[in-house]
C-alpha positions in Angstrom: 117.7 108.1 108.5 113.9 107.7 107.7 114.0 104.2 109.1 115.0 105.6 112.5 112.1 108.0 112.6 109.2 105.6 111.7 107.5 105.9 115.1 107.3 109.7 115.1 106.0 109.6 111.5 103.2 107.1 112.5 102.3 109.5 115.3 102.2 112.3 112.8 99.7 110.2 110.7 97.7 109.6 113.8 97.5 113.4 114.1 96.3 113.6 110.5 93.5 111.2 111.4 92.5 113.5 114.3 92.3 116.4 111.8 90.1 114.2 109.6 87.6 113.9 112.5 87.2 117.7 112.8 83.8 119.2 112.1 84.9 120.3 108.6 86.1 116.8 107.5 83.5 114.7 109.3 80.8 116.5 107.5 81.9 114.8 104.3 82.8 111.4 105.6 80.4 108.5 104.9 79.5 106.5 108.1 81.0 103.3 106.7 84.2 105.1 105.8 85.0 106.7 109.1 88.3 105.5 110.5 89.7 105.1 107.0 92.3 107.5 105.6 91.6 110.0 102.7 94.1 110.0 99.8 93.9 112.6 97.1 95.1 112.0 93.5 96.0 114.8 91.1 97.3 115.3 87.6 98.3 118.1 85.3 94.5 118.9 85.0 94.4 120.0 88.7 93.3 122.2 90.2 89.9 122.2 88.6 88.0 125.5 88.3 86.4 127.2 91.4 82.7 126.4 91.8 81.6 127.6 95.2 82.8 129.5 98.3 85.5 127.8 100.3 89.2 127.0 100.6 91.4 126.6 97.6 94.7 124.9 96.8 97.4 125.0 94.2 100.3 122.8 93.2 102.5 125.0 95.5 100.2 125.0 98.5 98.2 121.9 99.6 97.5 123.1 103.2 93.8 123.1 102.5 93.9 119.3 101.7 95.6 118.6 104.9 93.3 120.8 106.9 90.3 118.9 105.5 91.7 115.5 106.7 93.8 114.2 103.8 96.6 111.9 104.7 98.4 111.4 101.4 98.6 112.7 97.8 99.3 110.6 94.7 100.4 112.7 91.6 100.5 111.5 88.0 104.1 111.1 86.9 103.3 110.3 83.2 101.0 108.8 80.7 101.7 106.8 77.6 105.3 108.0 77.2 104.7 111.6 78.3 105.7 113.0 81.6 103.4 115.2 83.7 104.9 118.7 84.3 103.2 119.4 87.6 104.2 116.2 89.4 107.4 117.4 91.2 105.7 120.6 92.4 102.7 118.7 93.8 104.9 116.2 95.6 107.2 118.9 97.1 104.1 120.7 98.4 102.6 117.4 99.7 105.6 116.6 101.7 105.8 120.1 103.1 102.1 119.9 104.2 102.6 116.6 105.9 100.9 114.5 103.3 102.4 111.1 102.3 103.7 111.5 98.6 103.0 109.0 95.9 103.1 108.7 92.1 101.1 106.9 89.4 101.7 106.2 85.8 98.9 105.7 83.3 100.0 102.7 81.1 98.6 102.8 77.6 98.7 100.2 74.9 100.3 102.3 72.1 103.7 102.3 73.9 105.5 99.2 75.1 104.7 98.4 78.7 108.4 98.0 79.7 109.3 101.3 78.0 106.6 103.0 80.1 107.8 101.2 83.2 111.4 102.5 82.6 110.2 106.0 82.2 108.1 105.8 85.4 111.0 104.4 87.3 113.4 107.0 86.0 111.0 109.7 87.0 110.4 108.3 90.5 114.1 107.9 91.2 114.8 111.4 90.0 112.1 112.7 92.3 113.5 110.7 95.2 116.9 112.2 94.8 115.7 115.7 94.2 115.3 116.9 97.8 115.4 115.9 101.4 112.1 114.4 102.3 110.1 114.2 105.6 108.2 111.1 104.4 109.9 107.7 104.4 108.7 106.5 100.9 107.2 107.4 97.6 104.3 105.2 96.8 104.4 103.6 93.3 101.2 102.9 91.4 100.3 101.7 87.9 97.1 103.0 86.3 96.1 100.5 83.6 94.1 101.6 80.6 90.9 99.6 79.8 92.3 98.0 76.6 95.4 96.6 78.1 96.1 92.8 78.0 96.9 91.0 81.3 100.4 90.5 79.8 100.9 94.2 79.5 100.0 94.8 83.1 102.2 92.0 84.3 105.2 93.2 82.2 104.8 96.7 83.7 104.5 95.3 87.2 107.5 93.0 86.8 109.7 95.6 85.3 109.0 98.0 88.2 109.6 95.3 90.8 112.8 94.1 89.0 114.4 97.6 89.0 113.1 98.9 92.4 112.1 95.8 94.5 108.6 97.4 94.8 105.4 95.9 93.6 103.3 98.8 92.4 99.7 99.3 93.4 97.2 98.3 90.6 94.6 100.9 89.7 91.7 99.7 87.4 88.7 101.6 86.1 85.2 100.0 86.1 85.9 98.5 82.6 84.0 95.6 81.0 87.0 94.9 78.7 89.4 94.6 81.6 86.9 92.5 83.6 86.7 90.0 80.8 90.5 89.9 80.2 91.5 89.6 83.8 88.6 87.4 84.8 89.6 84.9 82.1 93.3 85.0 82.9 94.9 81.7 83.9 95.4 81.0 87.6 99.1 81.7 87.5 98.5 85.2 86.0 95.9 85.9 88.6 98.2 84.9 91.4 100.8 87.3 90.1 98.3 90.1 89.8 97.1 89.6 93.3 100.6 90.5 94.6 99.7 94.1 93.8 97.2 95.8 96.1 93.9 96.6 94.2 93.0 100.3 93.9 89.4 100.3 92.6 87.4 103.1 90.9 83.7 103.3 91.5 82.0 106.7 91.6 78.3 105.6 91.6 76.3 102.5 92.5 74.7 102.8 89.0 77.9 103.1 86.9 79.3 100.3 84.8 76.0 98.9 83.6 76.1 97.5 80.1 75.3 94.5 77.9 78.1 92.4 79.4 77.8 93.3 83.1 75.2 94.9 85.4 76.3 97.8 87.5 78.5 96.4 90.2 76.8 98.5 92.8 79.4 98.3 95.6 83.1 97.8 95.9 82.4 94.1 96.6 80.3 93.8 93.5 83.3 95.2 91.4 85.6 92.7 93.1 83.2 89.9 92.1 83.1 91.0 88.5 86.9 91.2 88.1 87.4 87.7 89.7 91.0 88.4 90.7 91.3 90.1 94.1 89.4 89.1 97.2 89.6 92.6 98.7 90.5 96.2 97.9 93.0 98.5 99.5 92.2 101.9 98.0 88.9 103.0 96.6 88.5 106.0 94.4 85.0 107.0 95.3 85.3 110.6 93.9 86.1 111.3 90.3 85.7 114.4 88.0 84.4 114.5 84.5 84.5 117.4 82.0 81.2 118.2 80.5 79.7 121.4 79.0 82.9 123.4 79.7 82.9 122.6 83.4 84.3 120.0 85.7 81.6 117.7 87.0 82.2 115.8 90.2 81.1 112.2 90.3 81.0 111.0 93.9 79.6 107.7 95.3 76.6 108.3 97.6 74.6 105.2 98.2 73.9 102.8 101.1 76.3 103.3 104.0 78.8 105.2 101.7 77.2 108.6 101.3 80.1 110.9 100.4 79.5 114.6 99.8 80.0 116.2 96.4 82.9 118.3 97.5 85.8 117.4 99.9 85.3 119.2 103.1 85.2 123.0 102.5 87.1 123.0 99.2 85.8 125.4 96.6 86.2 123.0 93.7 86.0 119.3 92.9 88.9 117.0 93.4 89.5 113.2 92.9 89.7 111.4 96.2 90.0 107.9 97.7 89.9 106.1 101.0 92.5 103.7 102.3 91.1 100.6 104.0 93.0 100.8 107.3 94.4 102.8 110.2 97.1 105.5 110.1 99.6 102.9 111.2 98.5 100.5 108.5 98.7 103.3 105.9 102.3 104.0 107.0 103.2 100.4 106.6 101.5 100.1 103.2 103.2 103.2 101.9 106.7 101.8 102.8 106.0 98.3 101.6 104.8 99.6 98.1 107.0 102.7 97.9 110.4 103.7 96.8 112.5 104.5 99.9 113.3 108.2 100.2 116.7 109.5 101.4 
């Protein structure tokens, strides 16, 4: 049934883009990022604590995210063999609010990559069968820990594709260990990795500096340091640290990408991303790298 309503759904995404250009949302949009779609990512640690006046949200009500211009929400399904208890609630609320739903799994080295892939797939398939959905697909993403070997990442990717037909999006932190491991991978391994869209994480032009690599500075600088992908699809420009008993937003604000500390008029920090493309491109991407929803 979802295949027959793709055009209306794309029109709905176009409406989301219009919402994103409202005075509330445009106040937080960096000039170079205008026209790109905002995607929120959440885990069991969300929502963070209230820090200022403004709109709030909860796992049961995500209308504030949609009102501030978000087009999609990616919830953590699990981490290192443990499932996230808020995932289903977040996704139900996202679909109800008109946000595209997605899931990610944080792959860690202490549990076999295939075992984690199977847990991720089982959770995603259960979620897909759990309710009637408005969205056509559930985006699948792998969040790869900094000490993983390229073979671990590929085994997770291959298992997800083998069982679902979907190549999961690849999320990588600004990690010197991963840069060395992936940059030195053989050409065949790099070609296999490039089949996954790259979701990069860069919260500051100064972050990532160390004895092995200078700060990448820009998304292109991070691409150059990894030496695998020629371009990025998603960019997590807004992260949140925990320091001194308080959530501390870390948000990229340099050059043409000057994002604000908070998302629109939200009263607390939240992790956020931009998708490199139009609403129609986002809809296509979500279906190409997502589990079809009934």
